[in-house]
Phi, psi and omega in degrees: 000135176243145179226131178279124178247141179292138174241186185307309179224359179228187176246139176253144178270131178272124178230149178276145174247134181219143173218147174279357180270005174226158181297151175295153176297144181273356182207197183278069177209164179266155173300323175199159170232146180239137173226109185061225181277001184262132178242123181254109184264124177296157178301133176252134170254170187281060176266144170280166179298341176288347183093356179274148177292135177299131178288156176113185182264203185299323180295310181295320180291321177296318177302315181294318178301314181292326174295320178296315178299318179300318181297319179291318177301316179298323178297334179264002179090019181237195177208177178300336180290346176274354184287127180261330185207143173230152169239123187244133181243121178243139176285342179215116177295346174294344176272002187305313183295312180296319176302311181300322181298317178288315180305315183295338178286344186254345181239146177247156177294143358285130183289154176296153169296154186205146167238138177231127182228153174269136178236158181290319183202157176232160179306146177061019181063029176295156178265343186211148171216142179225131169247162185209161173234127182234151176248120184254008184282000000 
């Protein structure tokens, strides 16, 4: 399905991005959508491609989430280095330092802009979820 979205002076076509190297969406949404050079990545939780939750704590789950985001980015022709902004959801801000240590291993300066918030719960009892906006131009 394509939808015409207004751009500065033209229209960009919205297309879905999908890869079998990241878990399937758990609901009626795309792994990512692209409009022109912009890629909007849905929140990833630490699911394996089998749909099972990644075993381990915040470090292992953060690693899996970032691998899932990387797989979707690669399907669109990008990488984590194209990420301009992330929104990170943690079930416990007490995991913030460990989360940051893993996160920092995947991004190089200049780092993406970021918001990190604590949430009461995430799907499948995940400890972390990350959504992102990337520029592929």
